[in-house]
C-alpha positions in Angstrom: -11.6 -8.1 7.6 -10.4 -4.6 7.3 -10.1 -2.7 4.1 -7.8 0.2 3.4 -10.7 2.2 1.9 -11.9 4.7 3.9 -15.9 5.7 3.5 -16.4 9.2 2.2 -17.7 11.8 0.0 -14.3 13.8 -0.6 -13.9 14.9 -4.3 -11.0 12.3 -4.4 -13.7 9.7 -3.9 -15.7 10.8 -7.0 -12.6 10.5 -9.4 -12.7 7.3 -11.4 -10.5 4.9 -10.1 -8.7 4.9 -14.1 -8.2 8.5 -13.4 -6.3 7.9 -10.5 -4.7 5.0 -11.8 -3.1 7.0 -14.6 -2.5 10.0 -12.3 -0.5 7.5 -10.1 1.5 6.2 -13.1 2.0 9.4 -14.6 3.2 11.2 -11.2 5.6 7.9 -10.6 7.3 9.0 -13.9 7.6 12.6 -13.3 9.2 11.8 -9.6 11.8 9.9 -11.6 12.3 11.9 -14.6 13.0 15.1 -12.2 15.3 14.6 -9.5 15.1 18.0 -8.5 14.6 18.7 -4.3 12.5 21.7 -4.8 10.4 19.8 -7.2 10.0 16.8 -5.2 9.5 18.6 -2.0 6.8 20.8 -3.9 5.0 17.3 -5.1 5.3 15.8 -1.8 3.1 18.9 -0.1 0.6 18.7 -2.8 0.1 14.9 -2.1 0.0 15.9 1.6 -2.5 18.3 1.2 -4.5 15.7 -0.9 -4.0 13.1 1.6 -5.3 15.8 4.4 -8.4 16.4 2.3 -9.6 12.6 3.4 -9.5 13.8 6.6 -7.7 10.4 8.2 -7.3 10.3 11.8 -3.4 10.2 13.2 -3.7 6.8 14.3 -5.1 5.6 11.2 -2.1 7.5 9.0 0.5 6.1 11.5 -0.9 2.4 10.9 -0.7 2.8 7.3 2.3 4.7 7.0 4.5 4.3 10.1 6.6 1.4 9.5 6.8 2.6 5.5 8.2 6.0 6.5 10.6 4.6 8.7 11.8 2.1 6.0 12.1 5.1 3.8 14.3 7.2 6.1 16.4 4.4 7.0 17.0 3.8 3.1 17.8 7.8 2.7 19.9 7.6 5.5 21.9 4.7 3.6 21.5 6.7 0.6 22.8 9.9 2.1 25.9 7.9 3.8 27.2 6.3 0.4 26.1 8.7 -2.3 26.0 12.4 -0.4 23.2 14.4 1.2 21.2 15.4 -1.8 20.8 12.1 -3.1 19.5 11.0 0.2 17.1 13.9 0.2 16.1 13.1 -3.4 15.5 9.6 -2.3 13.5 9.8 0.9 11.2 12.6 -1.2 10.7 10.6 -3.6 9.5 7.7 -2.3 7.4 9.3 0.8 5.5 11.2 -2.5 5.0 7.7 -4.0 3.9 6.2 -0.9 1.2 9.1 -0.2 0.3 9.1 -3.6 -0.5 5.3 -3.8 -2.2 6.0 0.1 -4.3 8.3 -1.5 -5.5 5.6 -4.3 -6.1 2.8 -1.9 -8.0 5.1 0.7 -10.6 6.8 -1.7 -11.1 3.7 -3.7 -13.3 0.7 -3.1 -11.6 -2.9 -3.4 -14.2 -4.0 -5.8 -14.2 -1.1 -7.9 -9.9 -1.4 -8.1 -10.4 -5.2 -9.0 -12.7 -4.6 -11.8 -10.5 -1.9 -13.1 -7.6 -4.0 -13.2 -9.8 -6.9 -14.8 -10.9 -4.2 -17.4 -6.8 -3.3 -17.6 -5.8 -6.7 -18.5 -8.2 -8.3 -20.5 -6.7 -7.1 -23.8 -3.2 -9.2 -22.5 -5.4 -12.0 -21.6 -7.0 -12.3 -24.9 -3.3 -12.6 -26.3 -2.8 -15.5 -23.9 -0.1 -13.4 -21.9 -1.6 -13.9 -18.1 -5.1 -14.6 -16.7 -6.7 -11.3 -16.0 -9.3 -12.6 -13.2 -6.4 -14.3 -11.1 -4.2 -11.0 -11.3 -7.1 -8.9 -10.3 -7.9 -11.4 -7.5 -4.1 -11.5 -6.2 -4.2 -7.5 -6.0 -7.6 -7.8 -4.3 -6.0 -10.1 -1.9 -3.2 -8.2 -1.4 -4.8 -5.1 -0.3 -6.9 -7.2 2.1 -4.4 -8.4 3.6 -2.4 -5.5 4.7 -4.7 -4.0 7.2 -5.2 -7.4 8.7 -1.3 -8.0 9.0 -1.1 -4.7 10.9 -3.8 -5.6 13.5 -2.1 -9.2 13.9 1.0 -7.4 14.6 -1.0 -4.8 17.0 -2.4 -7.9 18.7 0.7 -9.9 19.1 2.4 -6.7 20.5 -0.5 -6.5 23.0 -0.4 -10.2 24.1 3.3 -9.8 25.0 2.6 -7.1 26.9 -0.1 -8.8 28.7 2.3 -11.4 29.4 4.8 -9.1 30.8 7.0 -9.3 28.0 8.9 -6.6 25.9 7.7 -6.6 22.4 10.4 -6.9 19.7 11.0 -7.4 16.1 12.6 -10.8 16.9 9.5 -12.0 19.1 7.1 -10.4 16.2 8.1 -11.8 13.4 7.8 -15.2 13.6 4.3 -15.5 14.9 3.2 -12.9 12.6 4.5 -15.0 9.6 3.0 -18.1 10.7 -0.6 -16.6 11.4 -0.3 -14.5 7.9 0.3 -18.4 6.5 -2.3 -19.7 8.0 -5.0 -16.9 7.1 -3.2 -17.4 3.2 -4.0 -21.0 3.6 -7.9 -20.5 4.6 -8.2 -17.9 1.8 -6.6 -20.2 -0.5 -9.0 -23.1 0.2 -12.2 -20.8 0.4 -11.0 -19.4 -3.1 -10.6 -23.1 -4.3 -13.7 -24.1 -3.0 -15.7 -21.5 -5.0 -13.7 -22.3 -8.2 -12.9 -18.5 -8.6 -9.8 -19.4 -10.0 -9.2 -20.4 -13.9 -7.9 -23.8 -14.4 
């Protein structure tokens, strides 16, 4: 299975996961507290500069961010149509920055470190009976694990359609992708139960 983590020795790789998550949280708050397009554009430029420091290939960036960027631009276009151009620009800048910041965290943090930190952060809530920290950490880890696999599956389905002379489209992609993803999810669930990783 692939991972969203990219090996490297950049300064971002050396920052602790706790500091990265705190930065992501504070950055998200600032993006919603200050709706100025100039401020949001400056934040996006800083985030993109940090992303460039990870030296991801264009292909990798396209696979990670392509559909998200298209979705954000569509939402921004609808926002601009109904609430005005400035609202659309603010929406696009805000969500693009959030996506880039989240990409910085996932690309520079190993999955095991991510799950360990979530487990540590949620353990106090488990002590007062609000949730099961290990299950939540496992769920986060599985989501992060599945994202690149789903993208790979989608690419394989498109290539299979082209090999058969069929034109790839959303309707011919989504059904087999959902079926294959559910099968993968069933297999992972069986493996988790077989290893007794979930608490009863």
